[in-house]
Backbone as CSV, one residue per row, in Angstrom:
resi,resn,N_x,N_y,N_z,CA_x,CA_y,CA_z,C_x,C_y,C_z
1,MET,89.634,-72.978,-50.350,88.457,-72.145,-50.259,88.827,-70.713,-49.856
2,LYS,89.768,-70.586,-48.900,90.196,-69.252,-48.479,90.831,-68.506,-49.640
3,THR,91.579,-69.197,-50.465,92.248,-68.572,-51.593,91.226,-68.046,-52.602
4,ILE,90.180,-68.803,-52.842,89.148,-68.378,-53.787,88.421,-67.141,-53.261
5,MET,88.080,-67.142,-51.977,87.401,-65.998,-51.373,88.299,-64.755,-51.398
6,LEU,89.560,-64.929,-51.108,90.503,-63.813,-51.124,90.630,-63.251,-52.540
7,PHE,90.731,-64.133,-53.527,90.819,-63.709,-54.914,89.555,-62.960,-55.342
8,PHE,88.393,-63.463,-54.965,87.115,-62.826,-55.291,87.022,-61.426,-54.666
9,THR,87.410,-61.281,-53.415,87.390,-59.994,-52.716,88.332,-59.003,-53.376
10,LEU,89.515,-59.476,-53.772,90.491,-58.620,-54.436,89.947,-58.129,-55.781
11,CYS,89.316,-59.018,-56.548,88.737,-58.635,-57.842,87.635,-57.595,-57.671
12,CYS,86.787,-57.786,-56.681,85.701,-56.819,-56.419,86.269,-55.459,-56.031
13,SER,87.287,-55.434,-55.222,87.911,-54.186,-54.786,88.519,-53.446,-55.968
14,LEU,89.203,-54.165,-56.846,89.801,-53.540,-58.021,88.731,-52.984,-58.954
15,HIS,87.614,-53.691,-59.070,86.517,-53.214,-59.914,85.933,-51.913,-59.359
16,VAL,85.738,-51.849,-58.056,85.200,-50.637,-57.426,86.154,-49.468,-57.632
17,LEU,87.446,-49.691,-57.482,88.427,-48.625,-57.692,88.426,-48.148,-59.139
18,ALA,88.291,-49.066,-60.071,88.259,-48.701,-61.491,87.024,-47.873,-61.811
19,VAL,85.879,-48.218,-61.240,84.645,-47.465,-61.472,84.764,-46.070,-60.877
20,GLU,85.329,-45.942,-59.671,85.490,-44.637,-59.039,86.424,-43.748,-59.842
21,LYS,87.480,-44.324,-60.414,88.410,-43.546,-61.213,87.757,-43.087,-62.517
22,LYS,86.893,-43.909,-63.065,86.226,-43.615,-64.323,85.141,-42.554,-64.148
23,HIS,84.490,-42.509,-62.989,83.378,-41.584,-62.719,83.691,-40.740,-61.479
24,PRO,84.612,-39.782,-61.580,84.985,-39.000,-60.400,83.977,-37.933,-60.013
25,GLN,82.899,-37.721,-60.804,81.955,-36.655,-60.495,81.086,-36.965,-59.288
26,HIS,81.206,-38.126,-58.702,80.408,-38.475,-57.532,80.990,-37.771,-56.307
27,THR,80.509,-36.566,-56.034,80.958,-35.830,-54.862,79.745,-35.474,-54.026
28,THR,79.965,-35.259,-52.765,78.861,-34.872,-51.898,78.693,-33.365,-51.941
29,LEU,77.531,-32.900,-51.526,77.240,-31.475,-51.532,78.208,-30.711,-50.637
30,SER,78.579,-31.293,-49.503,79.462,-30.584,-48.576,80.846,-30.374,-49.168
31,GLU,81.297,-31.274,-50.066,82.602,-31.100,-50.676,82.603,-29.968,-51.695
32,SER,81.470,-29.740,-52.362,81.430,-28.765,-53.431,80.755,-27.459,-53.016
33,LYS,80.259,-27.365,-51.815,79.522,-26.187,-51.364,80.483,-25.045,-51.030
34,PRO,80.347,-23.887,-51.706,81.205,-22.755,-51.383,80.940,-22.243,-49.969
35,VAL,81.899,-21.564,-49.425,81.787,-21.010,-48.080,80.740,-19.899,-48.070
36,ASN,79.976,-19.781,-47.000,78.992,-18.725,-46.765,77.781,-18.770,-47.696
37,VAL,77.460,-19.922,-48.258,76.235,-20.032,-49.050,75.117,-20.369,-48.069
38,VAL,74.646,-19.316,-47.398,73.617,-19.445,-46.374,72.632,-18.299,-46.562
39,PHE,71.345,-18.603,-46.406,70.327,-17.564,-46.525,70.323,-16.687,-45.276
40,SER,70.282,-15.369,-45.472,70.149,-14.431,-44.359,68.701,-14.341,-43.930
41,PHE,67.798,-14.212,-44.923,66.365,-14.141,-44.628,65.565,-14.496,-45.873
42,VAL,64.307,-14.851,-45.632,63.289,-15.001,-46.683,62.036,-14.360,-46.113
43,ARG,61.480,-13.389,-46.847,60.284,-12.700,-46.373,59.476,-12.239,-47.578
44,GLY,58.319,-11.696,-47.325,57.485,-11.246,-48.433,56.451,-10.239,-47.991
45,HIS,55.716,-9.718,-48.972,54.636,-8.793,-48.693,53.685,-8.744,-49.879
46,LYS,52.449,-8.322,-49.597,51.437,-8.216,-50.650,51.829,-7.094,-51.597
47,LEU,51.674,-7.378,-52.883,52.048,-6.395,-53.884,51.010,-6.424,-54.994
48,GLY,50.060,-5.468,-54.962,49.004,-5.440,-55.965,48.185,-6.720,-55.932
49,LYS,48.115,-7.415,-57.066,47.366,-8.666,-57.127,48.224,-9.879,-56.795
50,GLY,49.493,-9.681,-56.566,50.390,-10.802,-56.297,51.010,-10.728,-54.914
51,HIS,52.032,-11.548,-54.716,52.775,-11.571,-53.454,54.258,-11.567,-53.798
52,SER,54.989,-10.595,-53.287,56.409,-10.461,-53.556,57.211,-11.203,-52.492
53,VAL,58.139,-12.027,-52.927,59.017,-12.766,-52.013,60.431,-12.230,-52.201
54,GLN,61.082,-11.905,-51.086,62.449,-11.389,-51.104,63.337,-12.298,-50.280
55,TRP,64.607,-12.405,-50.681,65.562,-13.195,-49.919,66.952,-12.610,-50.090
56,SER,67.809,-12.946,-49.146,69.187,-12.482,-49.178,70.098,-13.614,-48.722
57,MET,71.318,-13.582,-49.228,72.325,-14.583,-48.870,73.482,-13.874,-48.170
58,ILE,74.216,-14.615,-47.364,75.435,-14.054,-46.776,76.407,-13.717,-47.903
59,SER,76.488,-14.611,-48.900,77.300,-14.369,-50.089,76.646,-15.062,-51.274
60,ASN,76.545,-14.358,-52.400,75.981,-14.943,-53.616,77.038,-15.625,-54.474
61,ALA,78.286,-15.595,-54.048,79.369,-16.189,-54.833,79.142,-17.694,-54.987
62,GLY,79.298,-18.172,-56.194,79.148,-19.603,-56.449,77.734,-20.052,-56.731
63,ILE,76.790,-19.115,-56.806,75.391,-19.470,-57.080,75.077,-19.122,-58.539
64,ASP,74.531,-20.076,-59.267,74.160,-19.864,-60.665,72.791,-19.203,-60.772
65,HIS,71.784,-19.803,-60.110,70.435,-19.247,-60.166,69.632,-19.716,-58.953
66,PHE,68.448,-19.115,-58.804,67.542,-19.448,-57.723,66.253,-20.003,-58.306
67,ILE,65.626,-20.920,-57.577,64.315,-21.441,-57.949,63.372,-21.129,-56.794
68,LEU,62.297,-20.393,-57.081,61.288,-20.085,-56.068,60.157,-21.096,-56.217
69,GLU,59.824,-21.774,-55.123,58.757,-22.773,-55.138,57.702,-22.413,-54.107
70,SER,56.461,-22.873,-54.363,55.368,-22.622,-53.424,54.496,-23.857,-53.295
71,THR,53.793,-23.923,-52.152,52.812,-24.975,-51.918,51.754,-24.444,-50.963
72,TYR,50.519,-24.921,-51.152,49.439,-24.624,-50.214,49.279,-25.770,-49.223
73,GLU,50.040,-26.824,-49.404,49.991,-27.998,-48.531,50.955,-27.817,-47.363
74,ASP,51.030,-28.828,-46.507,51.948,-28.804,-45.374,53.385,-28.776,-45.902
75,PRO,54.141,-27.709,-45.630,55.482,-27.606,-46.207,56.485,-28.600,-45.613
76,TYR,56.151,-29.192,-44.484,57.082,-30.121,-43.834,56.749,-31.579,-44.133
77,ASP,55.697,-31.802,-44.913,55.328,-33.148,-45.338,56.141,-33.485,-46.584
78,MET,56.869,-34.590,-46.544,57.729,-34.935,-47.678,56.943,-35.249,-48.951
79,TYR,55.639,-35.468,-48.834,54.808,-35.775,-49.996,54.059,-34.552,-50.537
80,SER,54.306,-33.375,-49.975,53.663,-32.151,-50.468,54.153,-31.836,-51.872
81,ASN,53.257,-31.293,-52.680,53.612,-30.895,-54.045,54.105,-29.463,-54.039
82,TRP,55.347,-29.244,-54.431,55.914,-27.918,-54.557,55.883,-27.523,-56.025
83,ASN,55.349,-26.342,-56.305,55.261,-25.834,-57.672,56.328,-24.779,-57.892
84,THR,56.987,-24.826,-59.029,57.975,-23.803,-59.370,57.248,-22.523,-59.761
85,VAL,57.506,-21.459,-59.018,56.895,-20.158,-59.277,57.742,-19.391,-60.285
86,GLY,59.063,-19.464,-60.129,59.953,-18.747,-61.031,61.390,-19.185,-60.879
87,ILE,62.164,-18.937,-61.923,63.605,-19.188,-61.911,64.283,-17.838,-62.084
88,ILE,65.165,-17.497,-61.160,65.771,-16.184,-61.121,67.279,-16.342,-61.269
89,ILE,67.862,-15.696,-62.267,69.307,-15.739,-62.485,69.989,-14.916,-61.390
90,ASN,71.099,-15.404,-60.872,71.848,-14.696,-59.838,72.505,-13.460,-60.438
91,THR,72.144,-12.293,-59.930,72.726,-11.032,-60.395,73.687,-10.441,-59.373
92,ASN,74.017,-11.212,-58.334,74.937,-10.794,-57.274,74.488,-9.533,-56.553
93,THR,73.172,-9.332,-56.427,72.647,-8.213,-55.648,72.429,-8.680,-54.211
94,ASN,72.339,-7.723,-53.302,72.151,-8.068,-51.886,70.798,-8.717,-51.631
95,ILE,69.754,-8.163,-52.244,68.405,-8.690,-52.036,67.835,-9.107,-53.386
96,ASN,67.377,-10.339,-53.457,66.733,-10.863,-54.660,65.240,-10.911,-54.397
97,LYS,64.440,-10.748,-55.459,62.993,-10.791,-55.257,62.306,-11.308,-56.504
98,TYR,61.092,-11.791,-56.271,60.250,-12.282,-57.358,58.807,-12.105,-56.921
99,THR,57.937,-11.692,-57.842,56.525,-11.507,-57.529,55.724,-12.662,-58.101
100,ASP,55.006,-13.344,-57.216,54.126,-14.449,-57.598,52.763,-13.854,-57.936
101,GLN,52.403,-13.873,-59.204,51.137,-13.284,-59.652,49.967,-14.254,-59.532
102,SER,50.239,-15.525,-59.324,49.165,-16.534,-59.345,48.799,-17.037,-57.947
103,VAL,48.645,-16.129,-56.995,48.300,-16.541,-55.638,46.788,-16.666,-55.478
104,MET,46.381,-17.589,-54.614,44.975,-17.783,-54.265,44.837,-17.562,-52.764
105,PRO,43.632,-17.288,-52.281,43.440,-17.103,-50.839,43.837,-18.358,-50.054
106,GLY,44.411,-18.115,-48.893,44.820,-19.211,-48.019,46.262,-19.046,-47.573
107,ASN,46.755,-20.028,-46.829,48.151,-20.026,-46.399,49.010,-20.599,-47.513
108,ILE,49.937,-19.799,-47.986,50.863,-20.260,-49.018,52.270,-20.286,-48.430
109,ASN,52.995,-21.313,-48.767,54.350,-21.494,-48.259,55.332,-21.369,-49.412
110,TYR,56.415,-20.649,-49.161,57.456,-20.461,-50.167,58.783,-20.998,-49.641
111,ARG,59.618,-21.451,-50.575,61.007,-21.764,-50.275,61.833,-21.382,-51.493
112,VAL,63.091,-21.017,-51.242,64.004,-20.633,-52.306,65.110,-21.679,-52.357
113,ILE,65.431,-22.123,-53.561,66.500,-23.090,-53.756,67.616,-22.387,-54.519
114,ALA,68.796,-22.314,-53.922,69.965,-21.735,-54.586,70.709,-22.876,-55.273
115,VAL,70.861,-22.789,-56.595,71.561,-23.819,-57.365,72.998,-23.355,-57.564
116,LEU,73.942,-24.170,-57.114,75.352,-23.806,-57.159,75.927,-23.984,-58.557
117,SER,76.850,-23.114,-58.920,77.510,-23.180,-60.229,78.401,-24.415,-60.301
118,GLY,78.464,-25.017,-61.456,79.374,-26.132,-61.687,78.892,-27.448,-61.140
119,SER,78.773,-27.552,-59.829,78.453,-28.840,-59.196,76.987,-29.215,-59.337
120,GLY,76.116,-28.225,-59.495,74.690,-28.499,-59.548,74.100,-28.782,-58.182
121,GLY,74.886,-28.631,-57.129,74.383,-28.803,-55.774,73.395,-27.706,-55.439
122,VAL,72.635,-27.892,-54.379,71.617,-26.915,-54.006,71.693,-26.596,-52.520
123,VAL,71.207,-25.397,-52.186,71.018,-24.978,-50.800,69.578,-24.500,-50.712
124,VAL,68.812,-25.032,-49.758,67.385,-24.721,-49.632,67.179,-23.791,-48.446
125,SER,66.352,-22.764,-48.655,66.074,-21.789,-47.603,65.092,-22.348,-46.587
126,GLU,64.869,-21.577,-45.535,63.807,-21.897,-44.591,62.470,-21.632,-45.268
127,ILE,61.387,-22.074,-44.672,60.046,-21.914,-45.229,59.502,-20.545,-44.814
128,TYR,58.942,-19.817,-45.770,58.256,-18.562,-45.505,56.773,-18.778,-45.778
129,THR,55.909,-18.468,-44.800,54.465,-18.671,-44.935,53.761,-17.317,-44.938
130,ALA,52.804,-17.165,-45.855,52.018,-15.942,-45.955,50.543,-16.282,-46.000
131,LEU,49.719,-15.442,-45.385,48.274,-15.587,-45.441,47.753,-14.656,-46.522
132,ILE,47.166,-15.223,-47.558,46.634,-14.439,-48.668,45.118,-14.322,-48.468
133,ARG,44.599,-13.105,-48.502,43.156,-12.881,-48.313,42.526,-12.450,-49.594
């Protein structure tokens, strides 16, 4: 019985190693995250009929693009619906911005998602809240 169990365990281990070798793209975000991919700030201001959101990174190196999302719901509730406001290509500028033209009165919450080049990993900013009147 011990021999059968040992043989079964060995076969399972070899199968797992073969699968890992075949699919090496399984990496964690921390392994593929470039150094200094951290948001410096996220802020905004009223601009005509819309609301302009600005953000900056310590370094834009390794970032493919940004996704700006908004919600009128509780931003810390995992079931809140986040809507994509815009997709912004990384131009390696110090300050990135996007104007949300479709704002309604109330508290609106924004977050910026930096999508990393190659790995497809993401870095999410802090929440920025604005009162729209």
